[in-house]
C-alpha positions in Angstrom: 74.2 31.8 -61.1 73.4 32.0 -64.8 73.1 28.2 -65.2 70.6 27.9 -62.4 67.2 26.5 -63.3 64.1 28.3 -61.9 62.4 26.3 -59.2 59.3 25.8 -61.3 58.3 26.1 -64.9 60.3 25.3 -68.0 64.0 25.0 -68.0 66.1 26.8 -70.6 66.0 25.0 -74.0 68.5 22.1 -74.1 69.2 19.2 -76.5 67.6 16.0 -75.2 69.8 12.9 -74.7 70.1 10.9 -77.8 69.6 7.1 -77.2 69.5 4.1 -79.4 66.2 2.2 -79.4 67.9 -0.7 -77.7 69.2 1.6 -75.0 65.8 3.2 -74.5 64.2 -0.3 -74.2 66.7 -1.2 -71.5 66.0 2.0 -69.5 62.2 1.4 -69.8 62.7 -2.0 -68.2 64.1 -0.6 -65.0 61.4 -1.3 -62.3 62.0 2.1 -60.6 61.5 5.6 -61.9 64.5 6.8 -63.9 65.2 10.5 -64.4 68.3 11.7 -66.3 69.3 15.4 -66.0 72.2 17.6 -67.1 74.4 19.9 -64.9 71.9 22.7 -65.3 69.2 20.6 -63.7 67.2 20.1 -66.9 65.4 16.8 -67.3 66.6 15.1 -70.5 65.0 11.6 -70.1 62.3 9.9 -68.0 61.0 6.3 -68.3 57.4 5.1 -67.9 57.9 4.5 -64.1 58.8 8.1 -63.7 55.6 9.1 -65.5 53.7 6.8 -63.1 55.0 8.0 -59.7 54.9 11.7 -60.6 51.5 11.5 -62.4 52.8 13.3 -65.4 53.1 12.5 -69.1 56.6 12.3 -70.5 56.3 15.6 -72.5 55.3 17.3 -69.2 58.6 16.4 -67.6 61.2 16.7 -70.4 63.1 19.9 -70.4 61.7 20.9 -67.0 63.9 21.8 -64.1 64.5 19.0 -61.6 63.1 21.2 -58.8 59.7 20.7 -60.2 59.8 17.2 -58.9 60.3 18.1 -55.2 58.2 20.2 -52.8 58.9 23.9 -52.8 60.3 23.9 -49.3 63.1 21.6 -50.5 64.1 23.6 -53.6 67.0 25.5 -52.1 68.5 22.3 -50.5 68.0 20.3 -53.7 69.8 22.9 -55.9 72.7 23.0 -53.5 73.0 19.2 -53.6 72.7 19.1 -57.4 75.5 21.6 -57.7 77.6 19.6 -55.2 77.0 16.4 -57.2 78.3 17.8 -60.5 81.2 19.4 -58.7 82.2 16.0 -57.4 80.4 13.4 -59.5 80.3 10.0 -57.7 77.8 7.2 -57.3 75.5 7.6 -54.3 73.4 4.4 -53.5 69.9 4.5 -52.1 69.7 5.0 -48.4 72.9 7.1 -48.2 71.0 10.4 -48.0 68.6 11.8 -45.5 64.9 11.5 -46.1 63.7 13.2 -49.3 60.2 13.8 -50.8 58.9 14.0 -54.3 55.7 15.8 -55.5 53.1 14.6 -57.9 51.4 16.7 -60.6 48.3 17.0 -58.3 50.5 18.3 -55.5 50.6 15.1 -53.5 53.9 14.5 -51.7 55.5 11.1 -51.2 58.6 9.9 -49.4 61.3 8.6 -51.7 64.7 7.0 -51.9 67.1 7.9 -54.6 70.4 6.7 -56.0 72.6 8.9 -58.1 75.2 7.9 -60.7 77.3 10.2 -63.0 77.3 9.4 -66.7 79.8 11.1 -69.0 78.7 11.9 -72.6 80.2 13.8 -75.4 77.7 16.6 -74.6 78.8 16.7 -70.9 78.2 15.1 -67.6 74.7 13.7 -66.9 73.2 12.5 -63.6 71.1 9.3 -63.6 68.6 9.3 -60.7 66.8 6.1 -59.8 63.8 7.1 -57.7 61.6 4.8 -55.6 58.3 5.7 -53.9 58.6 4.3 -50.4 55.2 5.4 -49.1 54.1 1.8 -48.4 57.4 0.8 -47.0 57.4 3.9 -44.7 53.9 3.0 -43.5 54.9 -0.6 -42.8 58.1 0.5 -41.1 56.3 3.0 -38.9 53.7 0.4 -38.0 56.5 -2.1 -37.2 58.3 0.5 -35.0 55.0 1.2 -33.2 54.6 -2.6 -32.6 58.2 -2.7 -31.3 57.4 0.2 -28.9 54.2 -1.5 -27.8 56.1 -4.8 -27.2 58.8 -2.9 -25.3 56.2 -1.2 -23.1 54.5 -4.6 -22.6 57.8 -6.3 -21.6 58.6 -3.5 -19.2 55.2 -3.8 -17.5 55.6 -7.6 -17.4 59.1 -7.3 -16.0 57.8 -5.0 -13.3 55.2 -7.5 -12.2 56.3 -11.0 -13.0 59.3 -13.4 -12.7 60.3 -14.1 -16.3 62.5 -16.7 -17.9 63.0 -17.9 -21.5 64.5 -21.2 -22.5 65.3 -22.9 -25.7 63.5 -26.2 -26.7 66.0 -28.2 -24.6 65.2 -26.2 -21.5 68.4 -24.2 -21.4 67.8 -20.7 -19.9 68.5 -17.9 -22.5 66.9 -15.0 -20.6 65.9 -14.0 -17.1 64.7 -10.7 -15.7 65.8 -9.0 -12.6 62.9 -10.4 -10.5 64.1 -13.9 -11.3 67.6 -13.1 -10.1 66.2 -11.5 -6.9 64.0 -14.3 -5.8 66.4 -17.1 -6.8 69.4 -15.3 -5.4 71.4 -16.3 -8.4 73.1 -13.7 -10.7 72.1 -13.5 -14.3 75.5 -15.0 -15.3 75.0 -18.0 -13.0 71.5 -18.7 -14.5 72.1 -18.2 -18.3 73.1 -21.5 -19.9 71.7 -23.6 -17.1 68.4 -25.3 -17.0 65.7 -25.1 -14.3 67.2 -27.9 -12.3 69.4 -25.2 -10.7 66.3 -24.1 -8.7 64.7 -27.5 -8.3 63.6 -28.0 -4.7 63.0 -31.8 -5.0 59.4 -31.3 -3.8 57.7 -32.4 -7.0 57.8 -35.9 -8.3 59.3 -37.1 -11.6 55.8 -37.7 -12.9 54.9 -34.1 -12.2 57.7 -32.8 -14.4 57.1 -35.4 -17.1 53.6 -34.0 -17.3 54.9 -30.4 -17.6 57.2 -31.3 -20.4 54.7 -33.4 -22.2 52.2 -30.5 -22.1 54.5 -27.8 -23.4 56.2 -30.2 -25.9 52.8 -30.5 -27.6 52.6 -26.7 -27.9 50.1 -26.4 -25.1 50.2 -23.9 -22.3 50.9 -25.3 -18.8 49.7 -23.7 -15.6 50.5 -24.8 -12.0 52.1 -24.1 -8.7 55.8 -24.9 -8.2 58.1 -24.9 -5.1 61.6 -23.8 -6.0 64.8 -23.5 -4.0 66.9 -20.4 -4.0 70.7 -20.4 -4.0 70.8 -20.0 -0.2 68.7 -23.1 0.3 65.5 -21.3 1.1 62.2 -22.3 -0.6 59.7 -20.2 -2.4 56.5 -20.9 -4.2 55.4 -19.6 -7.6 52.2 -19.6 -9.6 53.7 -20.5 -13.1 52.4 -20.2 -16.7 54.7 -21.7 -19.4 53.9 -20.6 -22.9 55.5 -22.4 -25.9 56.4 -20.3 -29.0 56.0 -22.4 -32.1 57.5 -22.4 -35.6 55.5 -22.8 -38.8 55.4 -26.5 -38.3 54.0 -26.2 -34.8 57.2 -27.2 -33.1 58.3 -25.2 -30.0 61.3 -22.9 -30.6 61.3 -21.5 -27.1 59.4 -21.5 -23.9 58.4 -18.3 -21.9 57.8 -18.9 -18.2 55.8 -16.2 -16.4 55.7 -16.6 -12.6 54.2 -14.8 -9.7 55.5 -15.5 -6.1 52.8 -17.0 -3.9 55.0 -18.0 -0.9 52.9 -15.9 1.6 49.7 -17.4 0.3 51.0 -21.0 0.5 52.2 -20.3 4.1 48.8 -19.1 5.0 47.2 -22.2 3.4 49.6 -24.4 5.4 48.8 -22.6 8.6 45.1 -22.9 7.9 45.4 -26.6 7.2 47.3 -27.2 10.4 44.7 -25.3 12.3 41.9 -27.4 10.8 43.7 -30.6 11.7 44.2 -29.3 15.3 40.6 -28.4 15.6 39.5 -31.7 14.2 41.5 -33.4 17.0 40.0 -31.2 19.7 36.5 -31.8 18.4 37.1 -35.6 18.3 37.6 -35.5 22.1 34.5 -33.5 22.8 31.5 -35.7 24.0 28.0 -34.5 23.1 24.4 -35.5 24.0 21.8 -35.7 21.3 18.7 -37.5 20.3 15.7 -38.7 22.5 16.7 -39.7 26.0 14.3 -42.1 27.9 14.1 -41.0 31.5 12.1 -42.6 34.4 9.4 -40.2 35.7 9.8 -41.5 39.2 13.5 -42.3 39.9 14.8 -40.2 37.0 17.2 -42.9 35.7 18.1 -42.7 32.1 18.1 -45.6 29.7 21.2 -45.9 27.5 21.4 -47.2 23.9 22.0 -50.8 25.2 18.9 -50.8 27.3 20.5 -50.3 30.7 19.1 -47.8 33.2 21.7 -45.5 34.8 21.6 -42.7 37.3 21.3 -39.5 35.3 24.7 -38.3 36.6 26.4 -41.5 35.5 24.8 -41.3 32.0 25.8 -37.7 31.5 29.3 -38.4 32.7 29.8 -41.0 30.1 28.6 -38.8 27.3 30.1 -35.4 28.2 33.0 -33.9 30.1 30.7 -32.5 32.8 31.5 -33.1 36.5 28.9 -33.2 39.3 28.7 -31.8 42.8 25.7 -32.7 45.0 23.4 -30.5 47.1 19.8 -29.4 47.6 17.8 -26.9 45.8 15.7 -24.5 48.0 12.5 -26.4 47.5 14.0 -29.8 48.4 15.8 -28.6 51.5 12.5 -27.3 52.9 11.0 -30.7 52.4 14.0 -32.4 54.0 13.6 -30.2 57.1 9.9 -30.9 57.2 10.3 -34.7 56.9 12.9 -34.5 59.8 10.4 -32.6 62.0 12.7 -29.6 62.0 11.6 -26.0 61.6 12.1 -24.8 58.0 15.2 -22.7 57.5 14.9 -19.0 56.7 14.7 -18.3 53.0 18.2 -16.7 53.1 19.6 -20.0 54.2 18.0 -21.9 51.3 20.1 -20.3 48.7 
């Protein structure tokens, strides 16, 4: 097309826009870069902000083609859009177009937002472009999106592992995850809008709960073990951590409760305690002998702790569960036979 401006270099000679000093002063006060061009794509006015973001002096921009302000790979698309704008001139606010890039004098590219407005003059239609360098905004936005993704990943991992609930400062449930619904046997609809009394087992005292609320109400984290009751009346234990989220004044705005089920562990502890009690009872019934026992070297009686002498079997019977049967050892039975004047029995009979 004969009125097309070359992508780079100087544009065909054109008359620059004529502005009154007061009008120029107003345009210079605009905080964003301002570039005014005609239908041929020739730049006829720039303000100081435009000089700043493109790294060029004013005389290096005036009468140049608009395409010199965008990277070469966007020249064709930019020319097409410029022609389309003048064919149907209408205001286009920032953010209404897909991402665009500008290029500085040193070749550095930067992301930009642009708004376009048509301006009719006696010399023809002009396009007023307000351009904003959004490099910092883009970096902040990308960093924010990355944090959001990280938080989403963290929440997904936490949801997979823990029983989660969020309440407002009054204790009204505003969020529960699937694990909370599964263990409590309540649907999400049944839980939202309720408080945690819906799963109160009655096991813990009023003082216990008063301490919990006093702790988190001061903005401190509370940790402990809680027995809850499911919808079907069954009980389950959880190891709970309640974290207050605070406003700028240090007042809680919500509470996040992170729980892990420990019912199996608590059952094991209960069984172990029961076993210990049972063993203690058994051991209490067992009689034992200990210490130094005085015993007569002749009659073999034993003196008890009260000074009385007892037959050894009587003493042992009082201090143990042992029972006695009487007989002769092989040596003694030989002596008995001898004392009775009887022939000694054969060794096989002494056993």
